[in-house]
MIDOSE-1310 file (N, C-alpha, C; in nm, 2 decimals, decimal comma, always signed):
residues 115
mskg	-0,44/+2,59/+0,19/-0,56/+2,49/+0,13/-0,65/+2,40/+0,19; -0,74/+2,40/+0,20/-0,85/+2,36/+0,31/-0,82/+2,18/+0,26; -0,88/+2,10/+0,35/-0,83/+2,01/+0,35/-0,95/+1,87/+0,21; -1,03/+1,96/+0,20/-1,10/+1,89/+0,09/-1,06/+1,93/-0,06
ellm	-0,96/+2,01/-0,09/-0,93/+2,07/-0,17/-0,85/+1,94/-0,26; -0,85/+1,88/-0,37/-0,74/+1,80/-0,40/-0,67/+1,85/-0,50; -0,54/+1,81/-0,44/-0,37/+1,83/-0,48/-0,36/+1,81/-0,64; -0,39/+1,64/-0,63/-0,36/+1,60/-0,74/-0,44/+1,54/-0,86
ttde	-0,44/+1,55/-0,99/-0,53/+1,47/-1,06/-0,56/+1,34/-1,09; -0,64/+1,27/-1,11/-0,65/+1,12/-1,13/-0,54/+1,04/-1,19; -0,49/+1,10/-1,28/-0,41/+1,05/-1,36/-0,29/+1,05/-1,28; -0,22/+1,18/-1,18/-0,14/+1,17/-1,12/-0,13/+1,02/-0,96
kvel	-0,24/+1,07/-0,93/-0,30/+0,94/-0,86/-0,23/+0,82/-0,90; -0,30/+0,79/-1,00/-0,28/+0,67/-1,09/-0,12/+0,60/-1,11; -0,07/+0,72/-1,13/+0,10/+0,72/-1,16/+0,18/+0,67/-1,06; +0,11/+0,75/-0,90/+0,19/+0,74/-0,81/+0,14/+0,52/-0,74
aqri	+0,05/+0,55/-0,73/+0,00/+0,42/-0,73/+0,08/+0,29/-0,81; +0,07/+0,35/-0,89/+0,19/+0,24/-1,01/+0,30/+0,23/-0,94; +0,35/+0,36/-0,91/+0,51/+0,35/-0,88/+0,49/+0,26/-0,71; +0,42/+0,28/-0,62/+0,39/+0,22/-0,51/+0,39/+0,06/-0,55
egql	+0,27/+0,03/-0,63/+0,25/-0,12/-0,66/+0,39/-0,19/-0,72; +0,45/-0,13/-0,79/+0,58/-0,19/-0,87/+0,69/-0,25/-0,76; +0,66/-0,15/-0,70/+0,79/-0,17/-0,52/+0,71/-0,31/-0,43; +0,63/-0,32/-0,46/+0,52/-0,40/-0,35/+0,53/-0,53/-0,42
tgii	+0,67/-0,61/-0,35/+0,63/-0,75/-0,44/+0,67/-0,82/-0,34; +0,58/-0,91/-0,32/+0,61/-1,04/-0,27/+0,49/-1,02/-0,15; +0,42/-0,94/-0,18/+0,32/-0,91/+0,00/+0,16/-0,96/+0,01; +0,11/-1,04/+0,06/-0,01/-1,08/+0,06/-0,10/-0,96/+0,07
psew	-0,21/-0,98/-0,05/-0,28/-0,83/-0,04/-0,38/-0,84/+0,07; -0,42/-0,95/+0,15/-0,52/-0,88/+0,25/-0,44/-0,85/+0,37; -0,32/-0,83/+0,41/-0,21/-0,75/+0,45/-0,21/-0,60/+0,44; -0,22/-0,64/+0,31/-0,20/-0,44/+0,25/-0,34/-0,42/+0,28
nkwc	-0,44/-0,43/+0,30/-0,58/-0,41/+0,29/-0,60/-0,39/+0,46; -0,55/-0,44/+0,56/-0,53/-0,40/+0,66/-0,45/-0,30/+0,69; -0,34/-0,33/+0,63/-0,23/-0,19/+0,65/-0,28/-0,03/+0,63; -0,40/-0,08/+0,51/-0,49/+0,03/+0,44/-0,54/+0,08/+0,54
ayar	-0,63/+0,02/+0,60/-0,72/+0,03/+0,72/-0,66/+0,14/+0,84; -0,57/+0,08/+0,92/-0,50/+0,13/+1,01/-0,41/+0,28/+0,92; -0,39/+0,28/+0,80/-0,30/+0,39/+0,79/-0,40/+0,52/+0,75; -0,56/+0,48/+0,73/-0,65/+0,58/+0,74/-0,73/+0,59/+0,82
rfgi	-0,68/+0,55/+0,92/-0,74/+0,54/+1,04/-0,65/+0,63/+1,13; -0,53/+0,60/+1,13/-0,40/+0,63/+1,23/-0,29/+0,74/+1,17; -0,31/+0,73/+1,04/-0,23/+0,82/+0,97/-0,09/+0,76/+0,91; -0,03/+0,81/+0,79/+0,08/+0,73/+0,76/+0,17/+0,72/+0,82
kkai	+0,23/+0,84/+0,96/+0,37/+0,82/+0,98/+0,36/+0,68/+1,13; +0,22/+0,68/+1,16/+0,21/+0,59/+1,31/+0,16/+0,42/+1,19; +0,07/+0,41/+1,07/+0,09/+0,33/+0,99/+0,23/+0,24/+0,92; +0,32/+0,31/+0,96/+0,46/+0,28/+0,92/+0,51/+0,23/+1,02
qfaq	+0,52/+0,29/+1,11/+0,54/+0,25/+1,27/+0,49/+0,11/+1,31; +0,35/+0,09/+1,25/+0,25/-0,02/+1,30/+0,35/-0,13/+1,21; +0,38/-0,11/+1,05/+0,40/-0,19/+1,01/+0,55/-0,31/+1,03; +0,64/-0,18/+1,06/+0,77/-0,22/+1,15/+0,75/-0,29/+1,28
imqn	+0,63/-0,26/+1,31/+0,65/-0,38/+1,48/+0,59/-0,51/+1,39; +0,53/-0,51/+1,29/+0,47/-0,62/+1,26/+0,51/-0,72/+1,20; +0,62/-0,66/+1,17/+0,75/-0,76/+1,03/+0,84/-0,86/+1,15; +0,83/-0,79/+1,27/+0,90/-0,87/+1,39/+0,82/-0,91/+1,47
spsl	+0,62/-0,91/+1,45/+0,59/-1,00/+1,54/+0,63/-1,14/+1,55; +0,62/-1,20/+1,66/+0,68/-1,35/+1,68/+0,54/-1,45/+1,68; +0,44/-1,38/+1,71/+0,28/-1,45/+1,62/+0,28/-1,44/+1,49; +0,28/-1,36/+1,41/+0,28/-1,36/+1,24/+0,37/-1,51/+1,19
rpgp	+0,34/-1,54/+1,09/+0,34/-1,65/+0,99/+0,49/-1,57/+0,89; +0,54/-1,64/+0,85/+0,65/-1,58/+0,78/+0,62/-1,46/+0,68; +0,54/-1,49/+0,59/+0,44/-1,46/+0,48/+0,41/-1,34/+0,51; +0,29/-1,26/+0,64/+0,29/-1,20/+0,67/+0,41/-1,12/+0,74
kqsy	+0,47/-1,13/+0,79/+0,56/-1,07/+0,81/+0,69/-1,02/+0,71; +0,67/-1,13/+0,61/+0,75/-1,04/+0,47/+0,67/-0,89/+0,44; +0,54/-0,93/+0,42/+0,44/-0,82/+0,36/+0,47/-0,73/+0,46; +0,48/-0,70/+0,58/+0,49/-0,63/+0,68/+0,64/-0,57/+0,63
rtis	+0,74/-0,61/+0,61/+0,86/-0,51/+0,60/+0,87/-0,44/+0,49; +0,76/-0,52/+0,38/+0,81/-0,44/+0,25/+0,72/-0,33/+0,27; +0,60/-0,39/+0,31/+0,52/-0,24/+0,33/+0,60/-0,14/+0,41; +0,66/-0,17/+0,49/+0,69/-0,06/+0,59/+0,84/+0,02/+0,51
qvmg	+0,90/-0,07/+0,46/+1,02/-0,01/+0,34/+0,97/+0,12/+0,21; +0,88/+0,01/+0,17/+0,84/+0,08/+0,05/+0,75/+0,21/+0,10; +0,66/+0,18/+0,16/+0,56/+0,31/+0,25/+0,66/+0,42/+0,28; +0,76/+0,38/+0,37/+0,85/+0,46/+0,39/+0,89/+0,58/+0,33
rfrk	+0,95/+0,49/+0,19/+1,02/+0,58/+0,05/+0,90/+0,69/+0,00; +0,76/+0,63/+0,04/+0,65/+0,76/-0,02/+0,61/+0,84/+0,08; +0,66/+0,81/+0,16/+0,60/+0,90/+0,31/+0,53/+1,07/+0,29; +0,66/+1,10/+0,20/+0,63/+1,26/+0,19/+0,53/+1,24/+0,09
dlek	+0,53/+1,17/+0,04/+0,43/+1,22/-0,11/+0,26/+1,19/-0,07; +0,27/+1,10/+0,03/+0,16/+1,05/+0,10/+0,11/+1,14/+0,18; +0,21/+1,19/+0,28/+0,16/+1,28/+0,41/+0,05/+1,39/+0,33; +0,12/+1,46/+0,20/+0,03/+1,60/+0,14/-0,09/+1,55/+0,08
lsqd	-0,16/+1,44/+0,08/-0,27/+1,36/+0,04/-0,37/+1,43/+0,13; -0,51/+1,47/+0,04/-0,60/+1,48/+0,17/-0,68/+1,35/+0,23; -0,73/+1,29/+0,29/-0,78/+1,19/+0,31/-0,89/+1,11/+0,22; -0,95/+1,18/+0,14/-0,99/+1,12/-0,01/-0,91/+1,07/-0,10
elae	-0,79/+1,16/-0,11/-0,70/+1,10/-0,21/-0,62/+1,00/-0,16; -0,55/+1,02/-0,06/-0,49/+0,90/+0,00/-0,59/+0,75/-0,06; -0,72/+0,76/+0,01/-0,80/+0,63/+0,00/-0,82/+0,59/-0,19; -0,82/+0,72/-0,25/-0,84/+0,68/-0,37/-0,65/+0,59/-0,41
vfgy	-0,56/+0,65/-0,38/-0,43/+0,59/-0,43/-0,42/+0,45/-0,37; -0,47/+0,43/-0,24/-0,50/+0,27/-0,17/-0,54/+0,19/-0,25; -0,69/+0,28/-0,31/-0,78/+0,14/-0,38/-0,68/+0,14/-0,53; -0,61/+0,25/-0,58/-0,54/+0,23/-0,72/-0,46/+0,11/-0,72
vrrf	-0,37/+0,12/-0,60/-0,29/+0,05/-0,51/-0,30/-0,13/-0,54; -0,42/-0,17/-0,45/-0,52/-0,27/-0,45/-0,55/-0,32/-0,54; -0,64/-0,26/-0,66/-0,62/-0,30/-0,82/-0,50/-0,33/-0,88; -0,38/-0,29/-0,85/-0,31/-0,34/-0,92/-0,26/-0,43/-0,87
lfar	-0,22/-0,47/-0,75/-0,21/-0,60/-0,65/-0,26/-0,73/-0,73; -0,41/-0,71/-0,68/-0,50/-0,83/-0,75/-0,45/-0,85/-0,88; -0,47/-0,69/-0,99/-0,42/-0,76/-1,12/-0,31/-0,80/-1,12; -0,22/-0,76/-1,10/-0,06/-0,84/-1,10/-0,09/-1,01/-1,02
rget	-0,16/-1,02/-0,93/-0,17/-1,15/-0,86/-0,27/-1,21/-1,04; -0,36/-1,18/-1,06/-0,46/-1,24/-1,17/-0,34/-1,29/-1,27; -0,24/-1,18/-1,34/-0,21/-1,24/-1,42/-0,11/-1,35/-1,41; -0,03/-1,35/-1,29/+0,04/-1,46/-1,20/-0,04/-1,59/-1,24
heer	-0,15/-1,58/-1,16/-0,24/-1,74/-1,18/-0,26/-1,74/-1,30; -0,29/-1,64/-1,43/-0,30/-1,69/-1,55/-0,17/-1,77/-1,61; -0,07/-1,70/-1,61/+0,05/-1,74/-1,65/+0,09/-1,86/-1,60; +0,01/-1,91/-1,47/+0,08/-2,08/-1,41/-0,01/-2,14/-1,51
trr	-0,17/-2,13/-1,51/-0,24/-2,21/-1,58/-0,23/-2,24/-1,69; -0,15/-2,14/-1,77/-0,11/-2,18/-1,89/+0,00/-2,29/-1,93; +0,10/-2,32/-1,82/+0,21/-2,39/-1,82/+0,13/-2,53/-1,83
């Protein structure tokens, strides 16, 4: 198959993104965005290695360290699925994950303000 050929339907990409997002608990959305940019540039394997390095970085605060720990664990579980995707599909899945993360964050904020 050529690189430009899409392998997954939009529904399948959304479902994969929901499965990923459901396991990305407690991460800082800006760290997710940084990781996604790294993954798009260097690939999934190197991006997971990057997250593993960052989770132990003495220069990071505890919140970002935990984000990278979670990202490395979760994305490691989905690595085989993600490596099959074209660059366009990968960007689309990452975009859906980001939307779900921000939606969840918004719901949490709304729940807090109702109390």
